[in-house]
C-alpha positions in Angstrom: -62.9 -57.0 -39.0 -62.4 -59.0 -35.9 -59.4 -60.4 -37.6 -58.1 -56.8 -38.2 -58.6 -55.9 -34.6 -57.0 -59.0 -33.4 -54.1 -58.4 -35.8 -53.7 -54.9 -34.6 -53.8 -56.0 -30.9 -51.3 -58.7 -31.6 -48.9 -56.3 -33.4 -49.3 -53.9 -30.4 -48.7 -56.6 -28.0 -45.6 -57.7 -30.0 -44.3 -54.2 -29.9 -45.0 -53.8 -26.2 -43.2 -57.1 -25.6 -40.3 -56.1 -27.6 -40.0 -52.8 -25.7 -40.5 -54.7 -22.5 -37.7 -57.1 -23.5 -35.4 -54.1 -24.5 -36.3 -52.5 -21.1 -35.4 -55.7 -19.3 -32.1 -55.9 -21.1 -31.4 -52.3 -20.1 -32.2 -53.1 -16.5 -30.1 -56.2 -16.6 -27.2 -54.1 -17.8 -27.8 -51.5 -15.2 -27.9 -54.2 -12.5 -24.7 -55.7 -13.7 -23.1 -52.2 -13.6 -24.7 -51.5 -10.1 -23.3 -54.7 -8.8 -19.8 -53.9 -10.0 -20.0 -50.5 -8.4 -21.3 -52.2 -5.2 -18.3 -54.6 -5.2 -15.9 -51.8 -5.7 -17.5 -49.7 -3.0 -17.3 -52.5 -0.6 -13.6 -53.1 -1.6 -13.0 -49.4 -1.0 -14.8 -49.5 2.4 -12.8 -52.4 3.4 -9.6 -50.7 2.3 -10.4 -47.6 4.2 -11.3 -49.6 7.4 -7.9 -51.5 7.2 -6.2 -48.1 6.6 -7.7 -46.6 9.6 -7.0 -49.6 11.7 -3.4 -49.5 10.7 -3.2 -45.8 11.5 -4.9 -46.4 14.8 -2.4 -49.2 15.6 0.4 -47.1 14.4 -0.7 -44.2 16.7 -1.0 -46.4 19.6 2.4 -48.0 18.9 3.9 -44.5 18.6 2.2 -43.4 21.9 3.5 -46.4 23.6 7.0 -45.9 22.2 7.0 -42.3 23.3 5.9 -43.3 26.8 8.6 -45.9 27.0 11.2 -43.4 25.8 10.0 -40.8 28.4 10.3 -43.5 31.1 13.7 -44.6 29.9 14.9 -41.0 29.7 13.6 -40.5 33.3 15.4 -43.6 34.5 18.6 -42.5 32.7 18.2 -38.9 34.2 17.8 -40.3 37.7 20.8 -42.7 37.2 22.9 -39.7 36.0 21.7 -37.4 38.9 22.7 -40.2 41.3 26.1 -40.6 39.8 26.6 -36.9 39.9 25.6 -36.6 43.6 28.1 -39.4 44.5 30.9 -37.6 42.5 30.0 -34.3 44.3 30.3 -36.1 47.6 33.7 -37.6 46.8 35.1 -34.3 45.3 36.5 -32.8 48.6 38.4 -35.9 49.3 39.5 -36.1 45.7 40.9 -32.5 46.0 42.6 -33.3 49.1 44.2 -36.4 47.7 45.1 -34.4 44.6 47.0 -31.8 46.7 48.8 -34.6 48.6 49.8 -36.2 45.3 51.1 -33.0 43.9 53.0 -32.2 47.0 54.5 -35.6 47.2 55.5 -35.5 43.4 57.1 -31.9 44.1 58.9 -33.2 47.2 60.3 -36.2 45.1 61.4 -33.9 42.3 63.1 -31.5 44.9 64.8 -34.4 46.6 66.1 -35.8 43.2 67.3 -32.3 42.4 69.0 -32.0 45.8 70.7 -35.4 45.2 71.8 -34.4 41.8 73.1 -31.0 43.1 74.9 -32.7 45.9 76.5 -35.2 43.6 77.8 -32.5 41.2 79.3 -30.4 44.1 80.8 -33.4 45.8 82.1 -34.6 42.5 83.9 -31.4 41.9 85.5 -31.7 45.4 86.5 -35.4 44.9 88.1 -34.6 41.6 90.2 -31.6 42.8 93.5 -32.4 44.7 93.1 -32.2 48.4 94.4 -29.1 50.0 97.1 -29.7 52.6 95.6 -29.5 56.0 97.6 -27.7 58.7 98.4 -29.9 61.5 96.4 -29.1 64.5 98.3 -27.4 67.2 97.8 -28.6 70.5 97.6 -26.2 73.3 99.9 -26.9 76.1 
């Protein structure tokens, strides 16, 4: 009877050990899967951190570029305003000189026209025979 009890206990112990071994194998598989998930999670977290760092850097670069563009635009606007002010200061003189140039050009054209006119009138007189001139009478 002791042998039967011992055999029964040994069988129960073997069954328990088999179940424990199966449970350990299941735990081992679960730990492997958990480790893989943990690695993927870490990779995802690192990827997100890199992405957010890149976004932050791009935002800062964009803000710097916008600031630089505004400063450049302000400098260009100031330079343009300065040039416009200089042109406005010179405008009365330019208008006066323009009037003189137009008057001088008109005078030159008129003088040329008068010369041509005079040349054509005198050419007609030169080509026509001279009319006899009456001798001057002297008063006595």
